[in-house]
C-alpha positions in Angstrom: 75.8 103.7 122.3 76.7 100.2 121.2 78.6 97.5 123.7 82.4 98.7 124.0 84.6 97.4 121.3 87.5 95.0 122.6 90.7 95.1 120.5 91.4 91.5 121.8 88.1 89.6 122.1 89.8 86.4 122.2 91.1 87.2 125.7 88.1 87.6 128.0 89.9 89.4 130.6 91.9 92.6 129.8 94.5 92.4 132.6 95.3 88.8 131.7 95.8 89.1 127.9 98.5 86.8 126.8 100.4 89.3 124.8 104.2 89.1 125.3 107.1 90.5 123.7 110.1 88.1 122.3 112.3 87.1 125.0 115.2 88.5 123.0 113.7 92.0 123.8 113.0 91.5 127.4 115.5 93.7 129.0 115.6 96.9 131.0 115.3 99.8 128.6 113.4 103.3 129.0 110.2 103.3 127.3 110.5 104.7 123.6 114.2 104.2 123.4 114.9 103.3 120.0 117.8 100.8 119.1 120.0 102.0 116.2 120.5 98.5 115.1 116.8 98.3 114.1 115.7 101.6 113.2 115.9 103.1 109.8 115.5 106.8 109.5 113.8 107.4 106.0 113.4 111.3 105.1 110.8 110.5 102.1 110.6 114.2 101.5 111.0 117.8 103.5 108.9 117.3 106.5 107.9 113.7 105.9 109.9 111.1 107.9 109.7 107.4 108.2 111.2 105.7 111.1 111.3 102.2 110.3 110.9 99.4 113.4 111.1 102.4 115.8 108.8 101.0 118.6 110.4 98.1 120.0 108.2 94.8 120.6 107.9 95.4 124.4 106.4 98.8 123.8 104.3 97.6 121.2 102.7 95.3 123.8 102.4 97.8 126.4 100.9 100.2 123.9 98.2 97.6 122.7 97.4 96.6 126.3 96.9 100.2 127.0 94.7 100.7 124.1 92.4 98.0 125.1 92.1 99.2 128.8 90.9 102.6 127.7 89.2 101.2 124.4 86.3 99.3 126.7 86.1 102.2 129.2 84.1 105.4 129.0 85.1 107.3 126.2 86.7 104.2 124.3 86.6 103.0 120.9 83.3 104.1 118.9 82.4 104.2 115.3 82.2 108.0 114.1 80.4 109.6 111.4 81.3 112.0 108.7 79.4 115.3 108.3 76.9 113.6 106.0 76.1 111.0 108.5 78.2 108.1 106.7 79.8 105.9 109.2 83.8 105.9 108.8 85.2 102.6 108.0 87.4 102.7 111.3 86.8 102.6 114.9 88.3 105.8 116.8 89.5 106.9 120.2 90.5 110.3 121.1 93.0 110.8 124.5 93.5 114.1 125.7 90.9 116.1 123.7 88.2 114.7 122.0 88.1 115.5 117.8 84.4 115.6 116.4 84.7 114.7 112.7 81.2 116.2 112.2 82.5 119.6 113.2 86.2 119.7 113.4 86.2 120.9 116.7 88.2 119.8 119.8 86.7 119.5 123.1 87.0 117.7 126.7 84.2 115.4 126.0 82.5 113.4 123.1 79.3 114.8 122.0 77.6 111.8 120.7 77.6 110.5 124.3 79.0 112.9 126.6 81.8 110.8 127.4 84.9 112.3 129.1 88.2 112.2 127.1 90.7 110.1 128.8 94.1 111.4 129.3 97.2 110.5 127.3 99.3 107.9 128.8 102.8 109.1 129.7 104.4 106.2 127.7 102.6 107.4 124.5 104.0 111.1 125.1 107.5 109.5 125.7 107.6 107.5 122.6 106.2 110.4 120.3 108.7 112.8 121.8 111.6 110.2 121.4 110.5 109.8 117.7 110.2 113.2 117.2 113.9 113.8 118.4 115.1 110.7 116.4 113.8 112.6 113.2 116.0 115.4 114.3 114.0 117.6 111.6 111.2 119.2 113.9 110.6 121.4 116.9 110.1 119.9 120.3 106.6 118.9 121.2 104.6 118.3 124.0 101.5 115.9 122.9 98.1 117.1 124.0 95.9 115.4 121.5 96.0 111.6 120.6 93.7 110.0 118.1 93.7 106.0 117.9 92.3 104.5 114.7 91.6 100.8 114.7 91.3 99.6 111.1 89.8 95.8 110.4 90.4 94.0 107.2 88.2 96.0 105.3 89.1 99.3 107.0 90.5 102.3 105.3 90.7 106.1 105.5 90.5 108.3 102.2 93.3 111.1 101.6 92.6 114.1 103.8 94.6 116.7 105.6 94.9 117.2 109.2 94.0 121.0 109.4 91.6 121.2 112.7 94.4 121.9 115.0 95.3 125.6 116.0 96.5 127.9 113.2 99.7 128.6 115.6 100.8 124.8 115.6 100.1 124.3 111.9 102.2 127.6 111.0 105.1 126.3 113.3 105.1 123.1 111.3 104.6 120.9 114.7 104.5 117.5 113.7 101.9 114.6 113.5 103.6 111.5 115.1 101.7 108.5 113.7 102.6 105.0 115.2 101.5 101.8 113.3 100.9 98.6 115.3 99.2 95.1 114.0 98.8 94.4 110.4 100.7 96.1 107.7 98.7 98.9 106.1 99.1 100.8 102.6 99.6 104.4 103.3 99.2 107.0 100.7 100.5 110.6 100.6 100.1 113.2 98.0 100.1 117.1 97.4 96.4 116.7 96.1 93.5 114.5 97.1 93.8 112.5 93.7 94.7 108.9 95.1 95.7 107.8 91.7 98.8 110.1 91.8 99.6 109.2 95.7 102.8 107.6 96.7 102.2 104.5 98.5 104.2 103.0 101.2 103.7 100.1 103.6 103.6 100.8 107.3 104.5 97.8 109.2 104.1 97.1 113.2 106.5 99.5 115.1 107.0 102.0 112.4 106.5 105.7 113.0 105.7 108.3 110.3 106.2 111.9 111.2 104.6 114.7 109.0 105.4 118.2 109.9 107.0 121.5 108.5 106.5 121.8 104.8 104.5 118.1 104.8 102.4 119.3 108.0 99.2 119.7 105.3 99.9 116.9 103.2 97.1 114.7 102.1 97.3 111.3 103.5 95.3 108.1 104.0 95.2 104.4 104.8 93.9 102.5 101.2 93.7 99.1 102.8 94.9 96.6 105.6 96.7 93.6 104.8 95.4 90.9 106.8 97.6 88.4 109.0 100.6 90.4 108.5 101.0 91.5 112.5 103.9 89.9 114.4 102.8 86.5 116.1 103.5 87.7 119.4 101.1 90.7 118.9 98.1 88.7 118.0 
């Protein structure tokens, strides 16, 4: 395997990375708690809900720090391949269970190197559950799978369906909770794999997109990332 991938290479010591939230947000607050003054709930279509600015800066910093720590450790970020051997244009890390892109199967370890999958941090679960409750459109969830994708300036992900989960989960319409951090990304979604017919929206740092119910098997992807658009306090 290659050298561990560091999200914050400019900070040699992960525990001392100077990533801090704005002072105006430094107040006692439960992790994942949403401010009604900053979160805009948009029901884009049945089963597709966008929570604009849902993850507060303080929690964004916590997530980035946690991802960095996990990402440089065993089972951390790596560049996965498709079934045909082509490398994906992103870095990936799985928590809870590993997802193997070559087989579509989930398991406790990563076949490419045998690394055990790290557990999902409780703060991640709390934010996902709170976002799901805020959307008020889906069944309650207890997350057991988390896939973290890191896109650089040329990273992207083609239109696809997330359909490797259990049939029971999909039939119940249990949602996928997608949290965006860092640079703004152009997100595509469509009823088909035709990108020319896909709807495009911008996902900014702190946005949460939820796909469940009738949109659980919606085709979706990332067309491109917009460089240098991340909040200055998250760089």
